[in-house]
C-alpha positions, -999 to 999 in steps of 0.1 A, spaced: 217 -148 66 233 -162 99 261 -186 100 268 -198 140 309 -215 145 303 -239 176 325 -254 198 338 -259 236 371 -238 250 402 -240 227 382 -254 199 396 -226 173 363 -210 173 376 -179 176 411 -188 150 380 -197 121 363 -165 133 393 -141 124 402 -160 90 363 -160 79 370 -119 87 393 -113 64 392 -133 40 362 -117 38 378 -86 21 389 -108 -9 352 -115 -12 330 -87 2 323 -54 -15 310 -39 16 318 -35 50 334 -58 77 328 -55 112 344 -76 142 325 -78 173 339 -87 204 340 -84 240 378 -68 244 403 -59 220 427 -90 224 421 -102 187 418 -67 172 453 -64 152 452 -103 142 425 -88 121 432 -64 90 436 -30 91 405 -23 67 379 -45 95 360 -27 117 369 -41 148 343 -30 182 344 -41 213 314 -39 228 328 -35 265 336 -1 256 297 10 249 282 5 288 256 -21 290 265 -37 256 288 -64 274 263 -86 295 234 -72 282 199 -87 271 192 -99 232 174 -69 228 199 -44 239 221 -65 218 203 -69 192 192 -30 191 240 -23 191 238 -44 161 207 -24 141 222 5 155 258 -7 134 237 -8 106 216 22 110 247 42 105 263 26 79 246 5 46 278 -2 34 283 -31 62 277 -63 50 296 -89 72 290 -84 106 310 -113 129 307 -116 167 330 -134 189 320 -142 224 289 -139 215 282 -156 249 297 -136 265 280 -105 249 243 -112 265 253 -130 294 226 -123 311 200 -147 289 203 -177 289 205 -197 250 179 -215 252 159 -183 254 175 -170 225 150 -182 190 140 -145 192 166 -131 194 175 -154 162 150 -153 139 147 -111 144 189 -114 139 180 -136 107 152 -104 96 173 -80 108 206 -95 79 180 -101 44 163 -68 48 200 -47 52 214 -74 30 238 -85 58 256 -119 70 261 -122 108 287 -148 123 282 -161 159 310 -176 179 288 -198 201 309 -213 230 289 -248 235 295 -278 224 273 -287 192 251 -314 208 242 -289 233 226 -267 211 187 -260 211 172 -270 172 168 -238 163 207 -225 164 221 -259 149 204 -244 117 234 -223 115 260 -240 124 289 -242 98 
């Protein structure tokens, strides 16, 4: 399952994503992972949440959607207990791929989530009206 938090810069998307991650600890029976492009929000999350600075892994920040999907798949392959993955700064993490060309990524991510029983919440810095239709279906 995929959910997308969309909006322009400064609209409170990251705060909402952090709240979703922190609140998930009350209801999730597995591990919660928060992926970001740097460490600036690491201390806003509860200590039980696994924080991943994707910028620390060579080739992940600014990668293609294929590389980023492989990164997420690798996390799930190593740890079957993950039930929620929150991704902040999604467009920075896939900087080399225009958002209009991410339909295949969203399809494969949705399949990965269903297969692994994981929910993905992505923060997309883009006006909701400017999102492609294949992403709008995931907006919460």
